[in-house]
Backbone as ProteinMPNN parsed JSONL, in Angstrom:
{"seq_chain_A": "MELGAVVLAAAYAEDPLMTYFWPNARRRRRVLPLFWAARIAARAETGMVDLALDEQRNIVSVALWEPVGVISPIAKPFTLVRALRSSLPRALAASQRMEAARPATPHLYLAAVGTRPDARRRGFASSLLEQRLATSTDPCFVIVDAKTTMPFYESFGFTPEPELPLEDGPVLYPMRLTR", "coords_chain_A": {"N_chain_A": [[9.44, -2.765, 81.985], [7.658, -3.959, 79.234], [7.193, -1.943, 76.497], [5.02, -1.99, 74.737], [3.096, -3.073, 76.413], [2.817, -1.007, 78.299], [1.522, 0.975, 76.586], [-0.938, -0.387, 75.888], [-1.965, -0.538, 78.405], [-2.526, 2.186, 78.937], [-4.199, 2.587, 77.018], [-6.428, 1.017, 77.489], [-7.263, 1.896, 80.024], [-9.775, 2.994, 81.052], [-11.484, 1.215, 79.952], [-14.405, -0.844, 79.663], [-14.412, -3.744, 80.154], [-11.945, -4.0, 81.593], [-12.484, -2.323, 83.617], [-14.464, -3.624, 84.928], [-13.055, -5.952, 85.769], [-11.214, -4.685, 87.499], [-12.517, -2.583, 89.559], [-11.563, -0.454, 91.1], [-9.882, 2.346, 90.297], [-7.325, 3.286, 90.824], [-5.946, 0.96, 91.461], [-6.346, -0.522, 89.144], [-4.893, 1.023, 87.203], [-2.303, 0.561, 88.145], [-2.008, -2.24, 87.859], [-2.578, -2.849, 85.144], [-0.307, -2.688, 83.212], [1.07, -4.954, 84.001], [-0.833, -7.026, 83.438], [-1.168, -6.615, 80.683], [1.549, -7.091, 79.915], [1.566, -9.842, 80.332], [-0.314, -10.724, 78.483], [0.694, -9.861, 75.955], [3.118, -11.329, 75.94], [1.98, -13.975, 75.598], [0.912, -13.882, 73.047], [3.099, -13.29, 71.608], [4.387, -15.705, 71.826], [2.797, -17.618, 70.264], [1.207, -16.322, 68.706], [0.485, -13.198, 66.991], [1.943, -10.032, 67.129], [1.545, -6.819, 66.539], [2.738, -3.657, 65.852], [2.452, -0.01, 65.907], [4.177, 2.808, 64.992], [4.93, 6.175, 65.901], [6.008, 9.415, 64.401], [8.253, 9.922, 65.79], [9.355, 7.41, 66.299], [8.157, 6.143, 68.351], [6.225, 3.634, 70.221], [2.898, 3.548, 69.651], [0.607, 2.272, 69.151], [-0.934, -0.903, 69.54], [-1.626, -4.255, 68.383], [-2.973, -7.365, 69.02], [-2.953, -10.618, 67.994], [-4.325, -13.911, 67.2], [-3.503, -16.409, 65.144], [-5.153, -18.4, 62.599], [-6.513, -21.448, 63.948], [-5.064, -21.445, 66.315], [-4.977, -21.041, 69.804], [-3.794, -19.017, 72.094], [-1.471, -19.642, 74.624], [-1.342, -19.322, 78.215], [0.912, -17.132, 79.139], [3.507, -16.087, 81.409], [2.268, -16.883, 83.849], [2.492, -16.33, 86.65], [2.744, -13.474, 86.817], [0.354, -12.695, 85.626], [-1.412, -13.716, 87.547], [-0.663, -12.299, 89.72], [-1.484, -9.804, 88.837], [-4.112, -10.005, 88.493], [-5.263, -11.158, 90.987], [-7.763, -10.813, 93.251], [-9.543, -10.4, 91.449], [-9.279, -12.537, 89.701], [-11.458, -14.725, 89.681], [-13.651, -13.369, 88.345], [-12.271, -12.628, 85.841], [-11.692, -15.074, 84.907], [-14.234, -16.228, 84.434], [-15.23, -14.452, 82.553], [-13.351, -14.754, 80.488], [-13.888, -17.437, 79.801], [-16.479, -17.272, 78.807], [-15.894, -15.703, 76.66], [-14.351, -17.204, 75.02], [-16.091, -19.254, 74.451], [-17.902, -18.028, 72.789], [-16.454, -17.704, 70.359], [-16.146, -18.427, 66.99], [-16.606, -21.819, 65.669], [-15.49, -22.485, 63.32], [-12.358, -22.212, 61.478], [-10.513, -19.298, 62.059], [-9.043, -15.992, 62.124], [-8.135, -14.288, 64.998], [-8.673, -11.375, 66.497], [-7.285, -10.356, 69.376], [-6.862, -8.098, 70.867], [-6.592, -4.479, 70.436], [-5.182, -1.291, 70.753], [-4.613, 2.175, 71.275], [-2.26, 4.633, 72.371], [-3.661, 7.214, 74.436], [-2.933, 9.882, 73.687], [-2.341, 9.642, 70.987], [-4.57, 8.795, 69.591], [-7.077, 8.718, 67.0], [-5.471, 9.22, 64.74], [-5.16, 7.375, 62.934], [-3.567, 5.017, 63.591], [-4.371, 2.702, 64.838], [-6.129, 1.745, 62.831], [-4.39, 1.415, 60.73], [-2.965, -0.876, 61.586], [-4.848, -2.842, 61.646], [-5.662, -2.768, 58.828], [-3.361, -3.614, 57.58], [-2.813, -6.213, 58.58], [-5.277, -7.56, 58.005], [-5.134, -7.353, 55.253], [-3.319, -9.109, 54.508], [-4.333, -11.543, 55.043], [-6.625, -14.162, 54.158], [-8.476, -15.362, 55.646], [-11.501, -15.653, 57.53], [-12.346, -13.427, 60.15], [-12.444, -12.583, 63.662], [-13.539, -10.681, 66.481], [-14.047, -9.499, 69.744], [-15.735, -7.02, 71.075], [-15.807, -4.563, 73.553], [-16.97, -2.258, 73.947], [-19.808, -0.619, 73.016], [-19.718, 1.738, 71.563], [-17.415, 1.648, 70.043], [-17.881, -0.242, 67.927], [-18.743, 0.815, 65.365], [-16.227, 1.486, 64.261], [-14.947, -1.159, 63.839], [-16.783, -2.039, 62.093], [-16.312, -0.573, 59.805], [-14.389, -2.005, 58.715], [-15.693, -4.166, 57.721], [-16.618, -5.871, 59.528], [-19.35, -7.68, 61.075], [-21.935, -7.351, 63.52], [-22.579, -9.982, 65.961], [-24.711, -11.991, 68.039], [-25.285, -10.325, 71.268], [-23.118, -10.505, 74.21], [-23.571, -10.738, 77.356], [-22.014, -10.195, 80.492], [-22.1, -11.714, 83.686], [-23.298, -9.464, 86.072], [-21.761, -7.646, 84.962], [-20.251, -5.885, 82.12], [-21.792, -5.62, 78.857], [-20.666, -7.608, 76.104], [-19.644, -7.491, 72.803], [-19.636, -9.578, 70.202], [-18.052, -9.787, 67.093], [-17.883, -10.438, 63.562], [-15.835, -11.049, 60.677], [-16.482, -12.106, 57.42], [-15.213, -13.888, 54.833]], "CA_chain_A": [[8.236, -3.179, 81.513], [7.491, -3.802, 77.814], [6.54, -0.687, 76.033], [3.64, -2.24, 74.258], [2.148, -3.182, 77.629], [2.399, 0.35, 78.8], [0.651, 1.434, 75.627], [-2.193, -1.194, 76.092], [-2.463, -0.128, 79.741], [-2.98, 3.463, 78.821], [-5.421, 2.572, 75.979], [-7.471, 0.234, 78.161], [-7.386, 2.434, 81.466], [-11.185, 3.177, 81.249], [-12.228, 0.199, 79.294], [-15.533, -1.418, 80.408], [-13.945, -5.02, 80.681], [-10.851, -3.714, 82.535], [-13.114, -1.705, 84.857], [-15.262, -4.81, 85.575], [-12.0, -6.665, 86.477], [-10.695, -3.827, 88.563], [-13.328, -1.48, 89.72], [-10.794, 0.487, 91.707], [-9.157, 2.988, 89.289], [-5.7, 3.336, 91.174], [-5.424, -0.358, 91.361], [-6.463, -0.863, 87.851], [-3.859, 1.601, 86.592], [-1.081, -0.103, 88.669], [-1.82, -3.535, 87.32], [-2.788, -3.038, 83.867], [0.804, -2.984, 82.583], [1.391, -6.345, 84.217], [-1.802, -7.683, 82.7], [-0.922, -6.57, 79.326], [2.651, -7.74, 79.488], [1.424, -11.142, 80.123], [-1.168, -10.942, 77.218], [1.544, -9.762, 74.762], [4.02, -12.568, 75.998], [1.189, -15.023, 75.071], [0.672, -13.745, 71.662], [4.417, -13.346, 71.024], [4.829, -17.141, 71.699], [2.222, -18.435, 69.248], [0.231, -15.364, 67.821], [1.043, -12.206, 66.264], [2.064, -8.704, 67.824], [1.706, -5.7, 65.496], [3.054, -2.235, 66.491], [2.466, 1.112, 65.048], [5.108, 3.776, 65.536], [4.806, 7.476, 65.485], [7.066, 10.041, 63.589], [9.481, 9.961, 66.638], [9.546, 6.085, 66.452], [7.658, 5.627, 69.677], [5.149, 2.766, 69.994], [1.677, 4.235, 69.92], [-0.54, 1.422, 68.996], [-0.564, -2.416, 69.437], [-2.695, -5.185, 67.996], [-2.635, -8.646, 69.32], [-3.743, -11.509, 67.12], [-4.211, -15.35, 67.19], [-3.694, -17.067, 63.821], [-6.102, -19.566, 62.399], [-6.296, -22.767, 64.633], [-4.157, -21.122, 67.536], [-5.465, -20.454, 71.053], [-2.483, -18.58, 72.825], [-1.379, -20.229, 76.016], [-1.099, -18.345, 79.252], [2.338, -16.882, 79.357], [3.759, -15.339, 82.46], [1.256, -17.021, 84.755], [2.549, -15.555, 87.965], [2.54, -12.081, 86.52], [-1.093, -12.62, 85.334], [-2.227, -13.979, 88.688], [-0.429, -11.096, 90.487], [-2.305, -8.702, 88.338], [-5.654, -10.239, 88.653], [-5.574, -11.335, 92.367], [-9.071, -11.045, 93.651], [-10.285, -10.367, 90.144], [-9.215, -13.819, 88.983], [-12.827, -15.287, 89.299], [-14.311, -12.551, 87.286], [-11.529, -12.625, 84.559], [-11.714, -16.44, 84.3], [-15.54, -16.422, 83.98], [-15.33, -13.721, 81.336], [-12.583, -15.426, 79.431], [-14.556, -18.669, 79.411], [-17.649, -16.903, 77.942], [-15.546, -15.102, 75.409], [-13.92, -18.35, 74.274], [-17.192, -20.032, 74.034], [-18.387, -17.221, 71.731], [-15.601, -17.853, 69.101], [-16.602, -19.428, 65.976], [-16.041, -23.124, 65.517], [-14.78, -22.574, 62.182], [-11.14, -21.483, 61.497], [-10.591, -17.746, 61.948], [-8.029, -15.13, 62.657], [-8.828, -13.626, 66.1], [-8.143, -10.095, 67.013], [-7.576, -10.271, 70.767], [-6.883, -6.639, 71.471], [-5.999, -3.401, 69.702], [-5.202, -0.127, 71.565], [-3.695, 3.118, 71.007], [-2.076, 5.432, 73.465], [-4.747, 8.202, 74.354], [-2.557, 11.029, 73.058], [-2.182, 9.377, 69.665], [-5.765, 8.451, 68.985], [-7.718, 9.464, 65.855], [-4.47, 9.572, 63.773], [-5.078, 6.172, 61.974], [-2.672, 4.08, 63.97], [-5.008, 1.377, 64.923], [-6.595, 1.427, 61.569], [-3.236, 0.886, 59.893], [-2.537, -2.179, 61.978], [-5.896, -3.734, 61.025], [-5.601, -2.91, 57.488], [-2.086, -4.412, 57.226], [-3.018, -7.676, 58.91], [-6.369, -8.087, 57.146], [-4.745, -7.472, 53.79], [-2.465, -10.336, 54.326], [-5.144, -12.758, 55.27], [-8.025, -14.383, 53.425], [-9.255, -16.029, 56.581], [-12.546, -14.94, 58.397], [-11.725, -12.836, 61.335], [-13.351, -12.49, 64.775], [-13.192, -9.852, 67.544], [-14.946, -9.319, 70.817], [-15.675, -5.526, 71.39], [-16.541, -4.392, 74.838], [-17.813, -0.879, 74.086], [-20.71, -0.474, 71.733], [-19.211, 2.973, 70.73], [-16.257, 1.253, 69.031], [-18.491, -1.059, 66.992], [-18.529, 1.366, 63.961], [-14.71, 1.303, 63.948], [-14.787, -2.445, 63.265], [-17.858, -2.241, 60.914], [-15.692, 0.083, 58.87], [-13.48, -2.984, 58.01], [-16.499, -5.15, 57.265], [-17.157, -6.762, 60.562], [-20.77, -7.582, 61.399], [-22.297, -7.939, 64.879], [-23.151, -11.284, 66.281], [-25.409, -11.79, 69.297], [-24.553, -9.812, 72.347], [-22.704, -11.453, 75.196], [-23.712, -10.058, 78.539], [-21.344, -10.931, 81.474], [-22.887, -11.645, 84.965], [-22.887, -8.314, 86.875], [-20.69, -6.879, 84.269], [-20.655, -5.277, 80.824], [-22.124, -6.418, 77.623], [-19.591, -7.572, 75.141], [-20.195, -7.576, 71.402], [-18.798, -10.332, 69.253], [-18.167, -9.209, 65.557], [-17.318, -11.416, 62.634], [-15.514, -10.651, 59.313], [-16.597, -13.149, 56.733], [-14.488, -13.709, 53.509]], "C_chain_A": [[8.211, -2.977, 79.913], [6.769, -2.625, 77.359], [5.27, -0.981, 75.477], [2.649, -2.466, 75.391], [1.794, -1.878, 78.227], [1.328, 1.09, 77.87], [-0.798, 0.915, 75.725], [-2.769, -0.708, 77.397], [-3.156, 1.143, 79.627], [-4.25, 3.364, 77.957], [-6.596, 1.992, 76.744], [-7.773, 0.875, 79.563], [-8.928, 2.565, 81.795], [-12.057, 2.2, 80.496], [-13.364, -0.481, 80.031], [-15.012, -2.813, 80.979], [-12.904, -4.92, 81.712], [-11.396, -3.083, 83.769], [-13.841, -2.625, 85.596], [-14.172, -5.641, 86.356], [-11.523, -5.871, 87.689], [-11.406, -2.596, 88.736], [-12.556, -0.146, 90.258], [-9.812, 1.1, 90.608], [-7.695, 3.052, 89.596], [-5.215, 2.016, 90.975], [-5.31, -0.832, 89.866], [-5.277, -0.242, 86.989], [-2.455, 1.079, 86.901], [-0.949, -1.437, 87.999], [-1.951, -3.862, 85.924], [-1.469, -3.29, 83.032], [1.289, -4.386, 82.744], [0.527, -7.28, 83.364], [-1.411, -7.868, 81.247], [0.326, -7.183, 78.899], [2.449, -9.279, 79.434], [0.562, -11.706, 78.862], [-0.225, -10.902, 75.959], [2.533, -10.908, 74.664], [3.267, -13.84, 75.354], [1.145, -15.057, 73.687], [2.168, -13.793, 70.964], [4.927, -14.837, 70.926], [4.197, -17.869, 70.488], [1.317, -17.657, 68.411], [1.107, -14.428, 67.066], [0.92, -10.841, 67.142], [2.339, -7.681, 66.85], [1.904, -4.386, 66.344], [3.042, -1.263, 65.42], [3.358, 2.149, 65.725], [4.726, 5.235, 64.957], [5.832, 8.128, 64.747], [8.399, 10.023, 64.552], [9.996, 8.318, 66.851], [9.102, 5.488, 67.746], [6.411, 4.68, 69.389], [3.842, 3.462, 70.391], [0.496, 3.416, 69.787], [-0.155, -0.071, 68.875], [-1.673, -3.183, 69.193], [-2.088, -6.625, 68.366], [-3.606, -9.697, 68.646], [-3.406, -13.016, 67.448], [-4.372, -15.846, 65.713], [-4.669, -18.116, 63.804], [-5.615, -20.837, 63.141], [-5.444, -22.626, 65.767], [-5.019, -20.537, 68.581], [-4.125, -20.127, 71.715], [-2.546, -19.119, 74.164], [-1.196, -18.978, 76.96], [0.385, -18.331, 79.386], [2.528, -16.005, 80.67], [2.66, -15.542, 83.541], [1.275, -16.355, 86.109], [2.465, -14.055, 87.782], [1.039, -11.757, 86.388], [-1.832, -12.827, 86.66], [-1.91, -12.716, 89.701], [-1.214, -9.93, 90.112], [-3.661, -8.837, 88.659], [-6.017, -10.411, 90.218], [-7.021, -11.642, 92.468], [-9.999, -10.912, 92.502], [-10.295, -11.619, 89.233], [-10.492, -14.575, 88.673], [-13.505, -14.711, 88.141], [-13.648, -12.656, 85.987], [-11.764, -14.076, 84.088], [-13.093, -16.672, 83.738], [-15.736, -15.588, 82.604], [-14.705, -14.249, 80.29], [-13.298, -16.74, 78.868], [-15.791, -18.233, 78.447], [-17.16, -16.298, 76.665], [-15.047, -16.26, 74.538], [-15.09, -19.225, 73.756], [-17.926, -19.382, 72.962], [-17.645, -17.341, 70.365], [-16.342, -18.841, 68.296], [-15.941, -20.838, 65.998], [-15.118, -23.388, 64.436], [-13.541, -21.843, 62.225], [-11.302, -20.014, 61.235], [-9.443, -17.199, 62.568], [-8.709, -14.297, 63.758], [-7.95, -12.423, 66.623], [-8.303, -9.992, 68.539], [-7.603, -8.992, 71.481], [-6.235, -5.755, 70.379], [-6.265, -2.244, 70.609], [-4.291, 0.823, 71.067], [-3.55, 4.078, 72.144], [-3.046, 6.636, 73.254], [-4.307, 9.546, 73.504], [-2.382, 10.839, 71.518], [-3.488, 8.849, 68.872], [-6.231, 9.394, 67.873], [-6.705, 9.88, 64.887], [-4.348, 8.354, 62.89], [-3.987, 5.071, 62.306], [-3.264, 2.58, 63.994], [-5.635, 0.82, 63.602], [-5.586, 0.842, 60.629], [-2.91, -0.552, 60.172], [-3.58, -3.237, 61.522], [-5.72, -3.966, 59.614], [-4.504, -3.766, 56.998], [-2.29, -5.901, 57.452], [-4.137, -8.268, 58.072], [-6.053, -8.074, 55.64], [-3.885, -8.673, 53.551], [-3.074, -11.616, 54.652], [-6.398, -13.026, 54.469], [-8.918, -15.156, 54.365], [-10.414, -15.22, 57.14], [-11.772, -14.482, 59.632], [-12.839, -12.546, 62.5], [-12.679, -11.5, 65.816], [-14.291, -9.704, 68.491], [-14.793, -7.843, 71.29], [-16.47, -5.506, 72.713], [-17.184, -2.936, 75.111], [-18.431, -0.73, 72.85], [-20.233, 0.768, 70.914], [-18.092, 2.615, 69.857], [-16.731, 0.232, 68.035], [-18.427, -0.491, 65.516], [-17.142, 1.297, 63.438], [-14.573, -0.043, 63.177], [-15.743, -2.774, 61.994], [-17.171, -1.638, 59.58], [-14.864, -0.927, 57.95], [-14.277, -4.109, 57.433], [-16.981, -6.219, 58.307], [-18.614, -6.563, 60.835], [-20.993, -8.068, 62.734], [-22.802, -9.329, 64.87], [-23.966, -10.907, 67.561], [-24.626, -11.266, 70.498], [-24.286, -10.837, 73.385], [-22.616, -10.733, 76.491], [-22.892, -10.996, 79.541], [-22.235, -10.641, 82.727], [-22.304, -10.445, 85.8], [-21.824, -7.576, 86.247], [-21.152, -6.348, 83.028], [-21.222, -6.282, 79.88], [-20.971, -6.442, 76.693], [-20.237, -7.959, 73.7], [-19.239, -8.29, 70.378], [-19.187, -9.823, 67.805], [-17.336, -10.159, 64.639], [-17.017, -10.75, 61.182], [-15.517, -11.882, 58.474], [-15.763, -12.92, 55.481], [-14.969, -14.85, 52.639]], "O_chain_A": [[8.681, -1.967, 79.389], [5.697, -2.357, 77.901], [4.362, -0.193, 75.742], [1.486, -2.074, 75.298], [0.653, -1.633, 78.619], [0.39, 1.719, 78.359], [-1.752, 1.69, 75.651], [-3.977, -0.485, 77.481], [-4.27, 1.276, 80.134], [-5.245, 4.039, 78.218], [-7.706, 2.509, 76.608], [-8.604, 0.279, 80.248], [-9.268, 2.188, 82.917], [-13.273, 2.38, 80.429], [-13.116, -0.67, 81.221], [-15.16, -3.04, 82.18], [-12.939, -5.692, 82.671], [-10.855, -3.267, 84.859], [-13.904, -2.515, 86.82], [-14.402, -5.98, 87.517], [-11.458, -6.406, 88.795], [-11.016, -1.584, 88.155], [-12.868, 0.995, 89.915], [-8.993, 0.355, 90.071], [-6.877, 2.883, 88.691], [-4.154, 1.848, 90.373], [-4.325, -1.437, 89.444], [-4.731, -0.942, 86.136], [-1.55, 1.136, 86.069], [0.159, -1.775, 87.583], [-1.549, -4.933, 85.468], [-1.56, -4.129, 82.136], [1.841, -4.979, 81.817], [1.023, -8.174, 82.678], [-1.328, -8.957, 80.679], [0.407, -7.738, 77.803], [3.067, -9.952, 78.609], [0.691, -12.822, 78.357], [-0.315, -11.74, 75.061], [2.806, -11.429, 73.582], [3.894, -14.642, 74.663], [1.313, -16.119, 73.087], [2.325, -14.309, 69.857], [5.758, -15.169, 70.081], [4.871, -18.613, 69.775], [0.696, -18.193, 67.494], [2.204, -14.726, 66.594], [-0.104, -10.605, 67.783], [3.448, -7.704, 66.317], [1.277, -4.152, 67.377], [3.467, -1.477, 64.284], [3.274, 2.328, 66.94], [4.31, 5.433, 63.815], [6.707, 7.349, 64.369], [9.514, 10.108, 64.037], [10.987, 8.082, 67.544], [9.607, 4.454, 68.184], [5.661, 4.915, 68.441], [3.782, 3.946, 71.521], [-0.571, 3.8, 70.265], [0.811, -0.431, 68.203], [-2.727, -2.86, 69.741], [-0.946, -6.974, 68.07], [-4.832, -9.631, 68.739], [-2.308, -13.312, 67.92], [-5.446, -15.63, 65.15], [-5.014, -18.693, 64.835], [-4.465, -21.25, 62.986], [-5.035, -23.673, 66.27], [-5.759, -19.596, 68.293], [-3.345, -21.068, 71.865], [-3.592, -19.066, 74.811], [-0.951, -17.844, 76.55], [1.032, -19.332, 79.693], [1.631, -15.207, 80.939], [2.159, -14.566, 84.1], [0.263, -15.893, 86.635], [2.062, -13.419, 88.756], [0.526, -10.768, 86.912], [-2.832, -12.143, 86.881], [-2.802, -12.214, 90.386], [-1.59, -9.123, 90.962], [-4.331, -7.888, 89.066], [-7.007, -9.83, 90.664], [-7.503, -12.602, 91.866], [-11.165, -11.296, 92.601], [-11.051, -11.784, 88.275], [-10.655, -15.042, 87.546], [-13.874, -15.351, 87.156], [-14.368, -12.773, 84.995], [-12.025, -14.261, 82.899], [-13.196, -17.257, 82.659], [-16.363, -16.078, 81.665], [-15.272, -14.298, 79.199], [-13.28, -17.042, 77.675], [-16.012, -18.852, 77.407], [-17.87, -16.335, 75.66], [-15.343, -16.25, 73.344], [-14.989, -19.847, 72.698], [-18.581, -20.094, 72.202], [-18.249, -17.078, 69.325], [-16.982, -19.806, 68.713], [-14.765, -20.943, 66.345], [-14.205, -24.213, 64.461], [-13.512, -20.847, 62.948], [-12.058, -19.552, 60.381], [-8.859, -17.813, 63.461], [-9.737, -13.668, 63.505], [-6.802, -12.501, 67.061], [-9.37, -9.574, 68.988], [-8.242, -8.805, 72.516], [-5.46, -6.219, 69.542], [-7.345, -2.129, 71.187], [-3.27, 0.462, 70.482], [-4.524, 4.361, 72.842], [-3.265, 7.061, 72.119], [-5.097, 10.173, 72.797], [-2.284, 11.845, 70.814], [-3.436, 8.529, 67.684], [-5.894, 10.574, 67.786], [-6.968, 10.854, 64.182], [-3.408, 8.331, 62.096], [-3.562, 4.32, 61.428], [-2.831, 1.589, 63.406], [-5.648, -0.382, 63.339], [-5.86, -0.073, 59.853], [-2.628, -1.353, 59.28], [-3.24, -4.337, 61.087], [-5.63, -5.102, 59.149], [-4.693, -4.571, 56.086], [-1.968, -6.727, 56.599], [-3.983, -9.344, 57.494], [-6.711, -8.771, 54.868], [-3.784, -9.163, 52.426], [-2.444, -12.67, 54.563], [-7.143, -12.095, 54.161], [-10.005, -15.577, 53.97], [-10.221, -14.006, 57.199], [-10.761, -15.041, 60.057], [-14.008, -12.305, 62.2], [-11.461, -11.492, 65.994], [-15.445, -9.778, 68.071], [-13.759, -7.503, 71.865], [-17.47, -6.176, 72.968], [-17.735, -2.549, 76.142], [-17.827, -0.703, 71.778], [-20.36, 0.786, 69.69], [-17.861, 3.355, 68.901], [-15.87, -0.165, 67.251], [-18.106, -1.217, 64.576], [-16.933, 1.064, 62.248], [-14.144, -0.062, 62.023], [-15.489, -3.589, 61.107], [-17.408, -2.104, 58.465], [-14.681, -0.763, 56.743], [-13.719, -4.953, 56.732], [-17.61, -7.234, 58.004], [-19.099, -5.432, 60.836], [-20.387, -9.055, 63.151], [-23.383, -9.801, 63.893], [-23.939, -9.786, 68.068], [-23.489, -11.668, 70.742], [-24.98, -11.845, 73.52], [-21.578, -10.113, 76.724], [-22.978, -12.224, 79.525], [-22.94, -9.64, 82.854], [-21.128, -10.384, 86.161], [-21.03, -6.922, 86.923], [-22.363, -6.32, 82.805], [-21.165, -7.502, 80.031], [-20.33, -5.412, 76.484], [-21.239, -8.665, 73.589], [-18.281, -7.743, 69.831], [-20.321, -9.524, 67.428], [-16.231, -10.583, 64.978], [-17.841, -10.03, 60.619], [-14.653, -12.727, 58.707], [-15.624, -11.76, 55.094], [-14.548, -14.969, 51.489]]}, "name": "protein", "num_of_chains": 1, "seq": "MELGAVVLAAAYAEDPLMTYFWPNARRRRRVLPLFWAARIAARAETGMVDLALDEQRNIVSVALWEPVGVISPIAKPFTLVRALRSSLPRALAASQRMEAARPATPHLYLAAVGTRPDARRRGFASSLLEQRLATSTDPCFVIVDAKTTMPFYESFGFTPEPELPLEDGPVLYPMRLTR"}
C-alpha cells in the first residue's frame, strides 16, 4: 500500500466526511487506505502530490492538489468502488455538490491535506501549504469539512464562502484564497 495513503487514512480516520461515507469505524479504518490510494493516484496523473518527511525521513503529511484548469480523473476505479461499496451513492452525491461549489474562474484546488496523528502540530501541513502557495500566483480553493480547521486555512488568507450542507450529512465549508 502506498505510504501516503496510509498517512491520509490515519489523518482522516475520524473526519466528518469520511465518517459520513463509512459510519462503521472498523470498516472505515479498513477501507480508508484504499480510498486514499485511489485519490493519490488520480492526483499523481494530472495534479500534484506534496509530501512532508520527519527527521527519520518518514512520510508524515500529504497534500493533494489540482492545478489551474485541471479536474483529476478517477484513477484506480475498481479500488475506489471496492472501498466505497454501499457508500458509493453518498460519496457521488457529496462529490457532485463539492464540484458544483468550485469557482468557475481558474484556481488551484487543494483536494486534501492530512498529517499522521502522532506528527500533528509540528508544522508539516503548514509547510506543504506554504511551499505550494509560494510558487503559485493563482487563486486557491479548498473545501473544509470540520469548522474547527477553518482557522488553519484562514491563517493562510483563505476566506469562508457560503456553507455547503450535505443531505443527512455534515456541513462543508468552502474557502477561497484570492490573489
